[in-house]
Residue frames as a rotation matrix with the C-alpha (Angstrom) as fourth column:
MET 1
0.590 -0.272 0.760 67.98
-0.749 0.166 0.641 -55.40
-0.301 -0.948 -0.106 62.91
SER 2
0.333 -0.585 -0.740 70.89
-0.437 0.599 -0.670 -57.75
0.836 0.546 -0.057 62.77
ILE 3
0.820 -0.177 0.545 72.47
-0.396 0.513 0.762 -60.54
-0.414 -0.840 0.350 64.82
VAL 4
0.211 -0.897 -0.387 76.28
-0.696 0.141 -0.704 -61.47
0.687 0.418 -0.595 64.46
GLU 5
0.998 -0.056 0.029 77.53
0.014 0.646 0.763 -64.57
-0.061 -0.762 0.645 66.25
GLY 6
0.291 -0.956 0.042 81.11
-0.419 -0.167 -0.892 -64.94
0.860 0.242 -0.449 67.52
SER 7
0.856 -0.119 -0.503 83.43
0.454 0.638 0.621 -66.76
0.247 -0.760 0.601 69.96
VAL 8
0.297 -0.852 0.432 86.33
-0.843 -0.446 -0.301 -65.58
0.449 -0.274 -0.850 72.07
ASP 9
0.965 -0.153 -0.212 88.73
0.224 0.904 0.363 -68.32
0.136 -0.398 0.907 73.11
LEU 10
0.321 -0.841 0.436 91.75
-0.628 -0.533 -0.567 -67.41
0.709 -0.092 -0.699 75.31
THR 11
0.711 -0.277 -0.647 94.14
0.587 0.739 0.329 -69.42
0.387 -0.614 0.688 77.22
LYS 12
0.426 -0.561 0.710 96.36
-0.535 -0.789 -0.302 -67.73
0.729 -0.251 -0.636 79.92
GLU 13
0.167 -0.576 -0.800 99.18
0.613 0.696 -0.373 -69.11
0.772 -0.428 0.470 82.03
PHE 14
0.657 -0.003 0.754 99.49
-0.488 -0.764 0.423 -67.99
0.574 -0.646 -0.504 85.59
ASP 15
-0.392 -0.920 -0.014 102.25
-0.386 0.178 -0.905 -68.52
0.835 -0.350 -0.425 88.13
GLN 16
-0.409 0.417 0.812 99.76
-0.907 -0.087 -0.412 -69.01
-0.102 -0.905 0.414 91.01
PRO 17
-0.963 0.127 0.240 98.14
0.095 0.986 -0.140 -72.28
-0.254 -0.113 -0.961 91.98
VAL 18
-0.559 0.817 0.140 94.61
0.445 0.153 0.883 -73.13
0.700 0.556 -0.449 90.70
ALA 19
-0.013 0.696 -0.718 93.11
1.000 0.007 -0.011 -72.36
-0.003 -0.718 -0.696 94.03
ASP 20
-0.463 -0.274 -0.843 94.26
0.421 -0.905 0.063 -68.76
-0.780 -0.326 0.534 93.90
VAL 21
-0.999 0.029 -0.021 93.13
-0.032 -0.453 0.891 -68.20
0.017 0.891 0.454 90.41
PHE 22
-0.348 0.917 -0.194 89.69
0.680 0.389 0.621 -69.76
0.646 0.084 -0.759 91.09
LEU 23
-0.037 0.424 -0.905 89.26
0.949 -0.268 -0.164 -67.57
-0.312 -0.865 -0.393 94.20
ALA 24
-0.828 -0.205 -0.522 89.93
0.046 -0.952 0.301 -64.33
-0.559 0.225 0.798 92.16
TRP 25
-0.803 0.596 -0.025 86.91
-0.013 0.026 1.000 -65.29
0.597 0.803 -0.013 90.11
SER 26
-0.205 0.788 -0.580 84.78
0.662 0.548 0.511 -66.16
0.721 -0.279 -0.634 93.19
ARG 27
-0.145 0.038 -0.989 85.17
0.909 -0.390 -0.149 -63.12
-0.391 -0.920 0.022 95.43
GLU 28
0.744 0.573 0.345 83.57
0.666 -0.684 -0.299 -59.71
0.065 0.452 -0.890 94.74
ASP 29
0.698 -0.504 -0.509 86.45
-0.184 -0.813 0.553 -57.60
-0.693 -0.292 -0.660 96.13
ALA 30
-0.292 -0.871 0.394 88.84
0.222 0.339 0.914 -59.49
-0.930 0.355 0.094 93.81
GLN 31
-0.031 0.369 0.929 86.62
0.994 0.109 -0.010 -59.05
-0.105 0.923 -0.370 90.75
ARG 32
0.917 0.381 -0.117 86.26
0.367 -0.922 -0.125 -55.35
-0.156 0.072 -0.985 91.43
ALA 33
0.340 -0.861 -0.379 89.99
-0.233 -0.467 0.853 -55.01
-0.911 -0.202 -0.360 91.54
TRP 34
-0.597 -0.723 0.348 91.01
0.199 0.286 0.937 -56.93
-0.777 0.629 -0.027 88.46
GLY 35
-0.218 0.711 0.669 87.86
0.930 0.358 -0.078 -56.52
-0.295 0.605 -0.740 86.62
ASP 36
0.049 0.091 -0.995 88.21
0.167 -0.983 -0.081 -52.76
-0.985 -0.162 -0.063 86.41
PRO 37
0.658 0.246 0.711 87.43
0.660 0.266 -0.703 -51.71
-0.362 0.932 0.012 82.74
GLY 38
-0.066 -0.877 0.476 90.29
0.967 -0.174 -0.186 -49.23
0.246 0.448 0.859 82.49
GLU 39
-0.742 -0.356 -0.568 91.27
0.529 -0.831 -0.170 -45.63
-0.411 -0.427 0.805 82.98
GLY 40
-0.886 0.450 -0.110 88.41
-0.457 -0.809 0.370 -43.14
0.078 0.378 0.922 82.85
TRP 41
0.017 0.859 -0.512 85.77
-0.202 0.504 0.840 -45.95
0.979 0.089 0.182 83.37
GLU 42
-0.615 0.037 0.788 84.14
-0.782 0.101 -0.615 -47.20
-0.103 -0.994 -0.033 86.60
MET 43
-0.373 0.429 -0.822 82.56
-0.114 0.858 0.500 -50.39
0.921 0.281 -0.272 87.60
THR 44
-0.592 0.239 0.769 80.18
-0.805 -0.126 -0.580 -51.30
-0.042 -0.963 0.267 90.40
PHE 45
-0.839 0.407 -0.361 78.19
0.317 0.905 0.284 -54.50
0.443 0.123 -0.888 91.46
ASP 46
-0.152 0.882 0.445 74.58
-0.789 -0.380 0.483 -54.12
0.596 -0.278 0.754 92.15
GLN 47
0.733 0.236 0.638 74.78
-0.592 0.683 0.428 -57.72
-0.335 -0.692 0.640 93.42
PHE 48
-0.114 -0.697 -0.708 77.27
-0.837 0.451 -0.309 -60.49
0.535 0.558 -0.635 93.49
ARG 49
0.411 0.429 0.804 76.22
-0.760 0.648 0.043 -64.01
-0.503 -0.629 0.593 94.23
PHE 50
-0.291 -0.673 -0.680 78.76
-0.901 0.432 -0.041 -66.52
0.322 0.601 -0.732 93.06
THR 51
-0.590 0.249 0.768 76.40
-0.380 0.754 -0.536 -69.45
-0.712 -0.608 -0.350 93.46
ILE 52
-0.930 0.284 0.235 74.74
0.356 0.526 0.772 -71.94
0.095 0.802 -0.590 90.99
GLY 53
-0.141 0.990 -0.016 71.41
0.982 0.142 0.121 -70.40
0.122 0.002 -0.992 90.07
GLU 54
0.393 0.099 -0.914 72.30
0.563 -0.812 0.154 -66.84
-0.727 -0.575 -0.375 91.19
THR 55
0.437 -0.216 0.873 73.12
0.815 -0.315 -0.486 -63.75
0.381 0.924 0.038 89.24
ASP 56
-0.327 -0.633 -0.702 75.61
0.686 -0.670 0.285 -60.98
-0.650 -0.388 0.653 89.38
VAL 57
0.684 0.586 0.435 74.68
0.729 -0.555 -0.400 -57.67
0.007 0.591 -0.807 88.24
CYS 58
-0.166 -0.855 -0.491 77.53
0.742 -0.436 0.509 -55.25
-0.649 -0.280 0.707 87.31
ARG 59
0.921 0.380 0.082 77.42
0.364 -0.770 -0.523 -51.73
-0.136 0.512 -0.848 85.93
PHE 60
-0.091 -0.993 -0.078 80.36
0.707 -0.119 0.697 -50.23
-0.701 0.008 0.713 83.99
GLY 61
0.579 0.243 0.778 81.14
0.786 -0.417 -0.456 -47.35
0.214 0.876 -0.433 81.64
PRO 62
-0.456 -0.723 0.518 83.04
0.517 -0.689 -0.507 -44.06
0.724 0.037 0.689 81.21
LYS 63
-0.561 0.206 -0.802 82.79
0.711 -0.377 -0.594 -41.77
-0.425 -0.903 0.065 84.18
GLY 64
-0.401 0.515 -0.758 79.81
-0.227 -0.857 -0.462 -39.46
-0.888 -0.013 0.460 83.59
GLY 65
-0.721 0.003 -0.693 78.99
-0.693 0.043 0.720 -41.41
0.032 0.999 -0.029 80.33
PRO 66
0.330 0.894 -0.304 76.60
-0.803 0.435 0.407 -44.10
0.496 0.110 0.861 79.32
GLN 67
-0.305 -0.323 0.896 76.45
-0.810 0.582 -0.066 -47.22
-0.500 -0.746 -0.440 81.56
TYR 68
-0.233 0.168 -0.958 76.42
-0.563 0.780 0.274 -50.83
0.793 0.603 -0.087 80.51
VAL 69
0.203 0.409 0.890 74.67
-0.960 0.262 0.098 -53.44
-0.193 -0.874 0.446 82.52
ASN 70
-0.407 -0.389 -0.827 76.11
-0.611 0.789 -0.070 -57.01
0.679 0.476 -0.558 82.62
GLU 71
0.455 0.604 0.655 74.21
-0.879 0.421 0.223 -59.91
-0.141 -0.677 0.722 84.03
ASN 72
-0.555 -0.611 -0.564 75.91
-0.626 0.754 -0.201 -63.26
0.548 0.241 -0.801 84.80
ARG 73
0.497 0.637 0.589 73.75
-0.866 0.414 0.282 -66.20
-0.065 -0.650 0.757 85.85
TYR 74
-0.480 -0.852 0.209 75.78
-0.862 0.502 0.068 -69.18
-0.163 -0.147 -0.976 87.11
LEU 75
0.490 0.584 -0.647 74.94
-0.762 0.648 0.008 -72.52
0.423 0.489 0.763 85.57
GLN 76
0.787 -0.349 -0.508 77.84
0.435 0.899 0.056 -74.61
0.437 -0.265 0.859 86.92
ILE 77
0.473 -0.715 0.515 80.43
-0.784 -0.608 -0.123 -74.00
0.401 -0.346 -0.848 89.46
GLU 78
0.860 -0.243 -0.449 82.99
0.341 0.928 0.149 -76.91
0.381 -0.281 0.881 89.96
PRO 79
0.890 -0.448 -0.078 85.51
-0.319 -0.737 0.596 -75.41
-0.325 -0.506 -0.799 92.39
GLU 80
0.046 -0.975 -0.215 88.99
-0.568 -0.203 0.798 -75.09
-0.822 0.085 -0.563 90.96
GLN 81
-0.454 -0.158 0.877 87.91
0.528 0.745 0.408 -76.88
-0.718 0.648 -0.254 87.76
ARG 82
-0.695 0.313 0.648 85.18
0.600 -0.243 0.762 -75.00
0.396 0.918 -0.019 85.84
ILE 83
-0.502 0.658 -0.562 82.69
0.142 -0.578 -0.803 -72.07
-0.853 -0.483 0.197 85.86
VAL 84
-0.739 0.379 0.557 79.84
0.609 0.023 0.793 -71.76
0.287 0.925 -0.248 83.40
TYR 85
-0.340 0.672 -0.658 77.40
0.367 -0.550 -0.750 -68.83
-0.866 -0.496 -0.060 83.27
ALA 86
0.156 0.511 0.845 74.91
0.964 -0.267 -0.016 -67.33
0.218 0.817 -0.534 80.91
THR 87
-0.484 -0.444 -0.754 75.62
0.588 -0.803 0.095 -63.57
-0.648 -0.397 0.650 80.21
SER 88
0.377 0.659 0.651 73.94
0.909 -0.399 -0.122 -60.60
0.179 0.638 -0.749 78.78
LEU 89
-0.705 -0.569 -0.423 74.98
0.592 -0.801 0.091 -56.98
-0.391 -0.186 0.902 78.13
LYS 90
0.375 0.836 0.400 72.58
0.924 -0.374 -0.085 -53.97
0.078 0.402 -0.912 77.86
SER 91
-0.830 -0.533 -0.164 73.19
0.533 -0.845 0.051 -50.33
-0.166 -0.045 0.985 77.03
ALA 92
-0.798 0.588 -0.130 70.41
-0.591 -0.806 -0.012 -47.77
-0.112 0.067 0.991 77.53
ASP 93
-0.119 0.798 0.591 67.98
-0.504 0.465 -0.728 -50.69
-0.855 -0.385 0.347 78.22
ARG 94
0.628 0.217 -0.747 68.80
-0.772 0.297 -0.562 -52.30
0.100 0.930 0.354 74.77
LEU 95
0.639 -0.481 0.600 70.28
0.088 0.821 0.564 -55.80
-0.764 -0.307 0.567 74.61
THR 96
0.460 -0.573 -0.678 73.54
-0.881 -0.388 -0.269 -55.66
-0.109 0.721 -0.684 72.91
PHE 97
-0.435 -0.661 -0.612 74.99
-0.638 0.705 -0.309 -59.15
0.636 0.256 -0.728 73.63
ALA 98
0.547 0.496 0.674 73.80
-0.797 0.556 0.237 -62.53
-0.257 -0.667 0.699 74.98
GLY 99
0.201 -0.557 -0.806 75.85
-0.542 0.622 -0.565 -65.65
0.816 0.550 -0.177 75.41
THR 100
0.997 -0.009 -0.080 77.64
0.069 0.615 0.786 -68.04
0.042 -0.789 0.613 77.60
VAL 101
0.189 -0.942 0.276 81.11
-0.843 -0.300 -0.447 -68.09
0.504 -0.148 -0.851 79.28
VAL 102
0.937 -0.103 -0.333 83.06
0.199 0.942 0.271 -71.20
0.286 -0.320 0.903 80.19
ILE 103
0.369 -0.844 0.390 86.14
-0.842 -0.481 -0.245 -70.90
0.395 -0.238 -0.887 82.35
THR 104
0.905 -0.066 -0.420 88.34
0.158 0.969 0.189 -73.85
0.395 -0.237 0.888 82.94
PHE 105
0.507 -0.713 0.485 91.31
-0.862 -0.419 0.286 -74.26
-0.001 -0.563 -0.827 85.43
GLU 106
0.885 -0.307 -0.350 94.16
0.188 0.923 -0.336 -76.75
0.426 0.232 0.875 84.96
ALA 107
0.730 -0.679 0.075 97.15
-0.220 -0.130 0.967 -77.30
-0.647 -0.722 -0.244 87.27
THR 108
0.823 -0.540 -0.175 100.43
-0.063 0.220 -0.973 -77.09
0.565 0.812 0.147 85.71
ASN 109
0.178 -0.770 -0.613 104.06
0.929 0.338 -0.154 -77.57
0.325 -0.542 0.775 86.91
ASP 110
-0.748 -0.635 0.191 104.37
0.556 -0.757 -0.343 -73.87
0.363 -0.150 0.920 87.07
GLY 111
-0.873 0.474 -0.115 100.92
-0.294 -0.699 -0.652 -72.81
-0.389 -0.535 0.750 88.24
THR 112
-0.097 0.969 0.229 97.61
0.211 0.245 -0.946 -72.59
-0.973 -0.044 -0.229 86.25
ARG 113
-0.984 0.035 0.175 96.49
0.166 -0.180 0.970 -72.85
0.066 0.983 0.172 82.75
MET 114
-0.320 0.918 -0.233 93.09
0.156 -0.191 -0.969 -71.05
-0.934 -0.347 -0.082 82.44
ARG 115
-0.907 0.014 0.421 91.06
0.419 -0.051 0.906 -71.17
0.034 0.999 0.041 79.46
LEU 116
-0.381 0.817 -0.433 88.04
0.015 -0.463 -0.886 -68.82
-0.925 -0.344 0.164 78.81
ILE 117
-0.868 0.247 0.430 85.61
0.469 0.126 0.874 -69.37
0.162 0.961 -0.225 75.95
GLU 118
-0.441 0.733 -0.517 82.80
-0.222 -0.648 -0.729 -66.81
-0.870 -0.207 0.448 75.38
GLN 119
-0.842 0.265 0.469 80.18
0.527 0.224 0.820 -67.66
0.112 0.938 -0.328 72.71
GLY 120
-0.409 0.668 -0.621 77.65
0.414 -0.470 -0.779 -65.23
-0.813 -0.576 -0.084 71.93
LEU 121
0.113 0.574 0.811 75.32
0.974 -0.227 0.026 -63.12
0.199 0.787 -0.585 69.79
TYR 122
-0.759 -0.371 -0.535 75.90
0.406 -0.912 0.055 -59.37
-0.508 -0.175 0.843 68.98
PHE 123
0.005 0.928 0.372 72.74
0.920 0.142 -0.365 -57.36
-0.391 0.344 -0.854 68.30
ASP 124
0.758 0.571 0.315 72.20
0.650 -0.616 -0.446 -54.58
-0.061 0.543 -0.838 65.84
GLY 125
0.330 -0.784 0.526 75.58
0.544 -0.298 -0.785 -53.42
0.772 0.545 0.328 65.53
LEU 126
0.770 0.113 0.628 75.71
-0.399 -0.682 0.613 -52.20
0.497 -0.723 -0.480 69.19
ASP 127
0.479 -0.661 0.577 78.46
-0.532 0.305 0.790 -54.53
-0.698 -0.686 -0.206 70.28
ASP 128
0.631 -0.209 -0.747 81.11
-0.679 0.315 -0.663 -56.67
0.374 0.926 0.057 68.52
LEU 129
0.879 -0.346 -0.329 83.36
0.419 0.889 0.186 -59.60
0.228 -0.301 0.926 68.84
ALA 130
0.017 -0.962 0.273 86.59
0.516 -0.225 -0.827 -57.48
0.857 0.155 0.492 68.53
GLY 131
0.042 0.130 0.991 85.41
-0.650 -0.750 0.126 -55.37
0.759 -0.649 0.053 71.52
HIS 132
0.863 0.344 0.369 84.83
-0.501 0.502 0.705 -58.43
0.057 -0.794 0.606 73.65
ARG 133
0.621 -0.737 -0.266 88.15
0.613 0.669 -0.421 -60.07
0.488 0.098 0.867 72.70
SER 134
-0.141 -0.667 0.732 89.89
0.154 -0.745 -0.649 -56.89
0.978 0.021 0.208 73.51
GLY 135
0.308 0.450 0.838 88.01
-0.774 -0.394 0.496 -56.56
0.553 -0.802 0.227 76.84
TRP 136
0.992 0.057 -0.114 88.81
-0.002 0.900 0.435 -60.07
0.127 -0.432 0.893 77.80
GLU 137
0.362 -0.929 -0.073 92.42
0.587 0.289 -0.757 -59.69
0.724 0.231 0.650 76.99
GLY 138
-0.182 -0.377 0.908 92.68
-0.249 -0.876 -0.414 -56.70
0.951 -0.301 0.066 79.07
MET 139
0.584 0.504 0.636 90.83
-0.750 0.035 0.661 -58.18
0.310 -0.863 0.399 82.02
LEU 140
0.917 -0.277 -0.286 92.98
0.308 0.949 0.071 -61.33
0.252 -0.153 0.956 81.88
SER 141
-0.036 -0.979 0.202 96.19
0.441 -0.197 -0.875 -59.21
0.897 0.057 0.439 82.01
ALA 142
-0.120 0.091 0.989 94.77
-0.647 -0.762 -0.009 -57.37
0.753 -0.641 0.150 84.85
LEU 143
0.917 0.388 0.092 94.03
-0.354 0.685 0.637 -60.68
0.184 -0.616 0.766 86.70
ALA 144
0.404 -0.870 -0.282 97.71
0.678 0.492 -0.546 -61.62
0.614 0.029 0.789 86.20
ARG 145
-0.347 -0.481 0.805 98.71
-0.098 -0.835 -0.541 -58.29
0.933 -0.267 0.243 87.73
TYR 146
0.431 0.618 0.657 96.29
-0.742 -0.171 0.648 -58.79
0.513 -0.768 0.385 90.64
LEU 147
0.953 0.078 -0.292 97.42
0.035 0.931 0.364 -62.26
0.301 -0.357 0.884 91.33
ARG 148
0.010 -0.998 0.058 101.17
0.553 -0.043 -0.832 -61.16
0.833 0.040 0.551 91.31
ALA 149
-0.392 -0.207 0.897 100.46
-0.224 -0.924 -0.311 -58.17
0.892 -0.323 0.315 93.62
ARG 150
-0.039 0.655 0.755 97.92
-0.987 -0.141 0.071 -59.80
0.153 -0.743 0.652 96.01
PRO 151
-0.809 -0.197 -0.553 98.62
-0.199 0.978 -0.056 -63.38
0.552 0.065 -0.831 96.90
LEU 152
0.185 0.960 0.212 95.32
-0.727 -0.011 0.687 -64.98
0.661 -0.281 0.695 98.01
LYS 153
-0.688 -0.257 0.678 94.97
-0.663 0.602 -0.445 -67.20
-0.294 -0.756 -0.585 101.10
THR 154
-0.371 0.487 -0.791 93.58
-0.616 0.509 0.602 -70.46
0.695 0.710 0.111 99.89
SER 155
-0.685 0.084 -0.724 92.77
0.458 0.821 -0.339 -71.88
0.566 -0.564 -0.601 103.23
């Protein structure tokens, strides 16, 4: 048995206002659109509860292949400022990752600067830091495309 620790720290600039970027994290329909794990993969939410103390449960994986279960329990939500959640990932009922994610939002002259920090533990070689970094980079690029294509109503 092994445990490896690691952190992903990414900053992304968006042309949209903080309110729009925050809303894309807080709505299930938005997360289903931009959180799509990629071609040949599928994702569904068993539950989506963007509220402090509540938990989202998401399943994803290659169509017809093994499914991963991601649970996110919200610890802090400061609208348009910060989201903090504890997270875990399982595959075939085995814990592969456990950690925390902090997302911060800062208004800039041109839109929003968002920083995402994921700190976690990877268990038994079933998951790794490189995979998480690549996954987050892909999702944040998808978030940027989503925001450009679908302006959100902030009121």
